[in-house]
Every structure is written in structure tokens, then in C-alpha cells.
C-alpha positions as CSV (number, residue, x, y, z in Angstrom):
1,M,145.4,141.0,88.8
2,E,146.1,139.4,92.3
3,D,144.1,142.0,94.1
4,S,140.7,141.4,91.9
5,T,141.3,137.6,92.7
6,N,141.5,138.1,96.4
7,L,138.0,140.1,96.2
8,F,136.1,137.6,94.2
9,E,137.3,134.6,96.2
10,P,135.4,135.6,99.3
11,L,132.5,136.6,97.3
12,L,132.4,133.2,95.6
13,E,132.9,131.6,98.9
14,K,129.7,133.3,100.4
15,A,127.8,132.6,97.1
16,V,128.6,128.9,97.4
17,D,127.6,129.0,101.0
18,Y,124.4,131.0,100.3
19,G,123.6,128.3,97.7
20,K,124.1,125.5,100.1
21,T,122.0,127.1,102.6
22,S,119.3,127.7,100.4
23,Y,119.2,124.3,99.2
24,E,119.1,123.1,102.7
25,L,116.3,125.4,103.8
26,A,114.3,124.3,100.7
27,R,114.9,120.6,101.5
28,L,113.9,121.1,105.1
29,K,110.6,122.9,104.2
30,T,109.9,120.1,101.7
31,I,110.3,117.4,104.4
32,D,108.1,119.7,106.8
33,K,105.2,119.9,104.3
34,A,105.3,116.4,103.2
35,S,105.3,115.2,107.0
36,D,102.5,117.4,107.6
37,V,100.4,116.1,104.8
38,V,101.3,112.6,105.7
39,S,100.6,113.0,109.3
40,T,97.2,114.4,108.6
41,T,96.2,112.0,105.9
42,V,97.2,108.7,107.7
43,P,94.5,109.0,110.3
44,H,92.1,109.7,107.7
45,L,93.2,106.6,105.8
46,F,93.1,104.5,108.9
47,F,89.4,105.9,109.5
48,G,88.6,105.1,106.0
49,V,89.8,101.4,106.1
50,L,87.7,100.9,109.5
51,L,84.4,102.6,107.6
52,V,85.1,100.3,104.5
53,S,85.4,97.1,106.9
54,F,82.3,97.9,108.7
55,M,80.5,98.6,105.4
56,L,81.6,95.5,103.8
57,F,80.3,93.3,106.9
58,L,77.1,95.4,107.3
59,N,76.5,94.8,103.2
60,I,77.1,91.1,103.6
61,G,74.7,90.8,106.2
62,I,72.1,92.7,104.5
63,A,72.7,90.6,101.3
64,F,72.3,87.3,103.5
65,W,69.2,88.8,105.0
66,L,67.6,89.7,101.6
67,G,68.6,86.5,100.4
68,E,66.6,84.7,102.8
69,V,63.7,87.2,102.4
70,L,63.7,86.6,98.6
71,G,64.1,82.9,98.8
72,K,67.6,82.4,97.3
73,V,70.7,83.8,98.9
74,F,72.4,85.0,95.8
75,Y,69.2,87.2,94.9
76,G,70.2,89.4,98.2
77,F,73.6,89.7,96.6
78,F,72.3,90.8,93.4
79,V,70.1,93.4,95.1
80,V,72.9,94.8,97.1
81,G,75.1,94.8,94.1
82,G,72.7,96.7,92.1
83,F,71.9,99.1,94.7
84,Y,75.5,100.0,94.6
85,C,75.7,100.0,91.0
86,I,73.1,102.6,90.6
87,L,74.3,104.5,93.6
88,G,78.0,104.8,91.9
89,L,76.5,106.0,88.7
90,I,74.5,108.8,90.4
91,L,77.6,109.7,92.2
92,H,79.7,109.5,89.2
93,L,77.3,111.7,86.9
94,F,76.1,114.3,89.5
95,L,78.9,114.5,92.4
96,H,82.2,113.6,90.6
97,K,83.3,117.1,89.9
98,W,82.4,118.1,93.6
99,V,84.3,115.2,95.2
100,K,87.2,116.0,93.0
101,T,87.0,119.6,94.0
102,K,86.9,118.8,97.7
103,V,89.7,116.3,97.4
104,Q,91.9,118.8,95.6
105,N,91.2,121.6,98.0
106,Y,92.0,119.4,101.0
107,F,95.6,118.6,99.7
108,I,96.1,122.1,98.5
109,K,95.2,123.3,102.0
110,Q,97.5,120.8,103.6
111,V,100.3,121.7,101.4
112,L,100.0,125.5,101.7
113,K,99.4,125.2,105.6
């Protein structure tokens, strides 16, 4: 009986070592993929914030200018707001699936890279 115990003990130790190594490898691969996705997403987010800031100030300027042209400042803001409402509806109705597919494909591509 002691002979079979001596045979299984090294095998059990190797199995435990293999399990630990496999876990560590999976953990390191996950960290690598997560850092890759974050490192490619952060610059895009930074550019997006700059673009949104630019668009915000541009639209405020256009709204004030239209307000002066139309006679009351709030008319300019109504026109700009109405424009974005119509644009948002068009994008939602016709381009929602396309944008969703593009975003999904981007993240899948980054994860499987």
C-alpha cells in the first residue's frame, strides 16, 4: 500500500503545480488583454473629450450668433437644440445598429488581438 502512495504523491504534487501554473498563466493573459484594451481605449476617450469640448463651445457660439440674427438669444439655442434633436432621431432610427456593430467589433478585435 505504501508503494502506491509513493507513486501518487509526486503525481499529485505535479498536478497541483500544473494547476497553479495554469491559473497564473490565465491571470497574466487576462491582465495583458485588459491592459491592451485600456491602453488603446484611453487615447480614444481623451480625443473624444477634446472633441466634445470643441463641439460644445462651437455650438454655444453658433447659438449666440443665431440668437442675434433672430432677435432673441434664446431663439438661437432653440434652433441649435432642435437641430440636434432631429439629428439624434435620424441617427437613432437609421444608424443605431451600424454604430452598435462598429463599437462591438472594435472591442472584440481589441480583446482577441
